[in-house]
N, C-alpha and C positions, 0 to 999 in steps of 0.2 A: 740154768742158764748161766752165763759170766760174763761177771766185770772185770775192765783188769785196767790197772794202774802202771804205764809206759813207760813215766819220768825220765821222756823221753830226752830232755834237756843234758841226763846227766852224761849220754853217749853224743851227743849233738859237735860237732868240729866244724866252727865255726870259717876256720880259715877256708875252707870249701866249700863248706853250705852241707856238710852230706850227716849222716848218723852211723854211726860205726859198732853194726853186731856185734863184734868180737873186741870190744874196746878195752876189756878185762884182760887182754892174755898178753902178755907180750914172751919175747918180742911180736910184734903185731905187722902184716905185710901189709893190711888195707884191703884184704882181698873180701872183707865182710861189709863194706863202708854202702851206703845204697844214696841214693838221692830223695830230695822229699816224695817225688813220685813212684820209685820204687819202694816206698816204705809203705807208703798207703796203700799197693797196689799186697802190700803184703797183709796189711790187714784188711784188705777188702777177703783177699784169698783164705783169711781165718774164717771171717766171719759167714763167707758159704758154705766149709765145713766144719764149723761150729756156733753155739748158740749162745753168739756172742751179744750182749744187748747194750754193752756201755762198756765205752774207750774214754780213759784218764787223763792228759797230757800226752796224747800221739806225739806230739813235734816239740821242741822247741819254745819256748814265752814268746820270744820275737819274729817268729819264722809265719808271719798272718799270713802268709799266701797258702801255705803248705796248712794250715789249720782251715783255712777257709774253702779250701778244695776237697778236703774230706767231705765238711760239714754239708754240703753242695749234694754228694759221693751218696754218703752213707746215713746224713741224721738223719734223715725218716726212719728207718729201722734202728738203728744205732743212737743213744746217747756220747755224743762227746761232749768229755766236763771238763772242763779249765780249771784245772787251779795256779800253776804255778803262769798261767796267762794271763788270769786275774786277778790272783790272789787277793779276794776278797774284796780287793777296792771297786768303789761304784765308777774311776771313771775310766779304769781297764775295762769295767762291763758294757760301759757306753762304745765303746770302741771296737769291743768284740763284736756287739751284736749288730754294727754297725757296716760292721764287713763282715760276718756271716760265720764268723771266725769259732760259733762252741751255738750248742743248746744245751748247754746244761752247766750250773755255776756250782764247786765243791765250796761250804761255807763255812771257812777258821774260824769263829769269832776273837779267838784271840789272837789270827793272822794282822786283822784292820784292826783292832786293836777298842772297841767301842761295838753296845749292844746297837746301840743307836745309828750306828756305819752299818754295822752286821744288817739292822732291819734294813735302812736301803736300798744293801747290797740284792737282797731277795726281792724288795720291790721291783728294783727292774730287772733282774735278771725274769722272772714271772710276766712283768709290763713284754720285756721282748719273746715272751713264747717258752721260756727255758725251762725246763727241769731243775730241783735243787737237790745236791746232796749233802744234811750236815753231816761234817767230819769232825772226828778227834784230831791230834797231830801227833809227833814223834816225842817221845818223854810225857807223853800222859799220864794224869793220876788219876784218883779214883773219884773224883768231884765226877756228877752227873747232870752235869747244867744242860750240856746239851743234847741231852734226851729232852727236855723239856724245851729248848729251843725246836728240836727238830717239830716235835708237838704244836707248841704254839703259833710258829710261821707254817705251818701245813708243808714242809718239804716233801714228806713223803717216801725220805732216805736218808738212813743214818748210816754212817762208815765209821767201826768203831773194832773190826777186828773180829776173828774168833775168839767167841767163847772160852774161854780158855785162861785167863787169868784176871784179877781183882780188877784190874783199871778199864777192864772191856765189860765184864760183867756188872760192876755197877751202872753202866749205862741201860741195859739191856733189863736190869732189876726194877729202876727208875719207869721203863717206858713200860713193866706190867704194871706198878704200880698206880702209875698214868691213868691205864685201861682202868684200871677199879674203882678209880676215883670219876672218869665222866660217865653219864648217866647212858648215851648211846654214839659209841667210840665207831666214827669209822677208819677201815682200815687202805690205803691206797690201794694195793693189789696191781694191777694191770694199769693201772691210771698214775701210778707213781709221776711218772711226767710230767703230766699238767693239772693241780694241783693249784685255781685260783689263790692269793693272798687271803681273800674275805672271804674260804670258807670256813666247814665250822672245823674244831681242833680236831686234829685227824693223828689215830697211833700211827706209829712206823710199823709197818709188816716186820 
């Protein structure tokens, strides 16, 4: 199964409200620009032909109507994850929930700046029926604390990259150590999107 991080803000063109799929090519004739609805149709087409279960940042962080549209269309079967949209900020999460603009939170503890605010963000997301994905960030170190966060807050998901470098492996190794410490670890499995905050500590699959 496939999860994608689109980072659509990187190729959004605010001057005309389009998304330029050819943004890295110069000279650029603009032939690969798509309006929000066209980009949504492309995601839907991919999801029909491939086992896509999660799409992160499919649109620019301020393109609220596009986010709401894709959640309405695809949110039942596909996790629509807000990273740039929500920036682990409780205020942004509230707005996104009210607008139906996402159904999952990308949790970055050092993005919002405190454990207390991170817990509040997770509670808000789960109260809104969202999934939560605990995530590393660029410039990551071998600190493994986010593995404890993923288990302690029962997020059910962790994004730490392929297990090929020490700063990534450290998180997975910590998950294994946590599993050994728990008497009856419960794996999220197919229910990774719907784990209540008050659930027993859950090891991340």
